[in-house]
C-alpha positions as a printed Julia matrix, in Angstrom:
182×3 Matrix{Float64}:
  -0.25  -0.03  -0.18
   1.26   3.23  -1.05
   1.73   5.93   1.6
  -0.87   9.28   1.17
   0.9   12.5    0.13
   0.17  15.0    2.44
   0.4   18.54   2.87
  -0.75  21.68   3.94
  -2.22  24.8    2.17
  -3.98  28.05   2.85
  -7.65  28.06   2.95
  -9.78  28.63  -0.07
 -13.28  29.6   -0.78
 -14.56  25.96  -1.35
 -13.43  25.05   2.18
 -15.71  27.0    3.73
 -18.49  24.43   3.6
 -16.11  22.02   5.61
 -15.99  24.73   8.06
 -19.68  25.25   7.94
 -20.18  21.33   9.0
 -17.85  21.29  11.87
 -20.03  24.24  13.55
 -23.14  22.45  13.04
 -23.14  18.79  12.55
 -23.05  17.4   16.44
 -19.7   14.49  16.61
 -18.63  15.25  13.61
 -15.49  16.9   15.67
 -15.83  14.45  17.81
 -14.8   15.09  21.77
 -14.32  18.46  20.96
 -17.86  19.39  19.73
 -19.11  22.38  22.39
 -22.48  22.79  20.73
 -24.0   24.93  17.59
 -22.03  27.42  16.21
 -22.76  30.33  13.71
 -22.2   28.6   10.31
 -21.56  32.14   8.35
 -18.79  32.58  10.93
 -16.2   31.02   8.67
 -17.42  32.79   5.52
 -16.84  36.34   7.55
 -13.35  34.99   8.97
 -12.31  33.92   5.48
 -13.42  37.73   4.08
 -11.47  39.06   6.3
  -7.53  37.57   6.26
  -8.14  33.85   4.89
  -7.49  32.83   7.96
  -4.12  33.54   8.08
  -3.74  36.64  11.21
  -1.09  37.45  13.17
  -2.58  36.0   16.35
  -3.95  32.49  15.1
  -4.61  30.81  11.99
  -5.7   27.95   9.91
  -3.99  25.71   6.98
  -6.11  23.08   5.18
  -4.25  19.29   5.63
  -4.6   17.7    2.31
  -4.39  14.24   1.65
  -3.72  13.06  -2.07
  -5.28  16.16  -2.98
  -8.29  16.32  -1.24
  -8.96  18.64   2.29
  -9.2   16.0    4.98
  -9.62  18.69   7.88
  -7.61  21.77   8.98
  -5.05  22.59  11.28
  -4.93  25.66  13.53
  -2.47  27.85  15.64
  -3.57  30.54  18.35
  -1.25  32.58  20.03
  -0.79  32.52  23.58
   1.57  34.13  25.92
   3.13  33.6   29.49
   4.6   36.71  31.15
   5.97  38.33  28.16
   6.99  35.49  26.17
   4.6   34.31  22.96
   4.18  30.79  22.17
   1.89  28.77  19.92
  -1.28  26.18  21.02
  -2.31  24.26  17.61
  -4.98  21.93  16.81
  -6.41  19.56  14.64
  -9.81  18.09  13.07
 -10.21  15.53  10.78
 -13.13  14.78   8.86
 -14.33  11.32   9.99
 -13.43   8.89   6.49
  -9.53  10.94   6.86
  -9.08  10.01  10.71
  -7.12   6.73  11.45
  -4.6    6.58   8.62
  -1.53   8.27   9.93
  -2.5   11.46   8.55
  -3.06  14.11  12.07
   0.83  12.78  13.04
   1.97  14.27  10.29
  -0.14  17.22   9.64
   0.84  18.35  13.03
   4.55  18.39  12.61
   4.58  19.72   9.21
   2.58  22.5   11.4
   5.39  22.85  13.77
   7.85  23.01  11.32
   5.9   25.79   9.57
   5.72  27.83  12.72
   9.31  26.88  13.73
  10.12  28.47  10.62
   8.08  31.57   9.93
   7.71  32.5   13.41
  10.41  33.19  16.34
   8.28  30.98  18.66
  10.2   28.91  21.25
   7.51  26.85  22.49
   4.33  25.11  20.4
   1.95  23.63  22.75
  -1.21  21.12  21.72
  -4.14  20.06  24.83
  -5.99  16.9   24.04
  -8.46  15.1   26.2
  -7.18  11.68  28.77
  -9.58   9.57  26.82
  -8.32  10.44  23.16
  -5.23   7.78  22.77
  -5.3    8.24  18.89
  -4.61  12.21  19.68
  -2.38  11.36  22.28
  -0.22   9.13  20.01
  -0.19  11.31  17.09
   1.16  14.02  19.66
   4.06  12.1   20.81
   5.05  10.58  16.64
   5.04  14.28  15.62
   7.62  15.15  18.88
   5.43  16.25  21.53
   6.01  15.48  24.99
   3.57  14.76  27.56
   3.87  17.99  30.31
   1.04  17.02  32.4
  -2.48  17.41  33.2
  -4.45  20.26  33.55
  -7.28  19.82  36.34
 -11.26  20.74  35.49
  -9.81  22.71  32.21
 -12.54  22.26  29.93
 -16.74  22.54  30.23
 -17.63  19.77  28.03
 -21.03  17.96  27.85
 -22.18  19.45  31.25
 -19.49  18.91  33.63
 -15.88  20.19  34.25
 -13.16  17.99  32.39
  -9.24  17.49  32.73
  -6.9   17.58  29.77
  -3.69  16.75  28.93
  -1.18  19.19  27.87
   1.73  18.34  25.56
   4.79  20.86  24.62
   7.3   20.8   21.77
  10.63  22.96  22.15
  12.26  24.54  18.93
  14.88  22.63  19.5
  13.53  19.01  20.68
  14.72  16.28  18.49
  12.44  15.89  15.12
   9.82  13.2   14.35
  11.43   9.58  14.12
   9.68   9.64  10.23
   9.32  12.18   8.04
   6.31  14.02   7.86
   4.98  14.44   4.25
   5.28  10.77   3.85
   5.84   9.13   6.63
   9.72   7.33   5.4
  12.29   7.08   8.15
  14.95   9.13   8.15
  18.15   8.32   6.66
């Protein structure tokens, strides 16, 4: 079986239908569903900056030339320091195929290349084993538990925080193809 060709690209107007689906279809986004959202918000955001803002952004994850989902980043700070928090949302048909870890590793490479950030972090749910494995494969390290950090499905829940620093070793496999480094 041939490896999928994975890439990241800017959002286009054609991608807005997928963003509307994530905002209005329960369970499509999995554990991150927080209720119905404004279906017109994606078009307004796209019109303002094409999802490439100074403090946040999104890129489309493509698998073999098809939009499989998106990655996102958001500026965070601690004192005077600034770092990125990233996320990913893949459509159900593309999950479990090795796309997520590669896309997240590629996003880290992009952010480390084009911004001076030293740190990139990602949070996930304790029950999301697939995302935990994906983050670790993308070069992230588990830092710890954030107690009662998220209100979801009627109650407060813990989260797990992962990070990757600029000088951490790169992932063991090449993110675009999954091939092992030479």
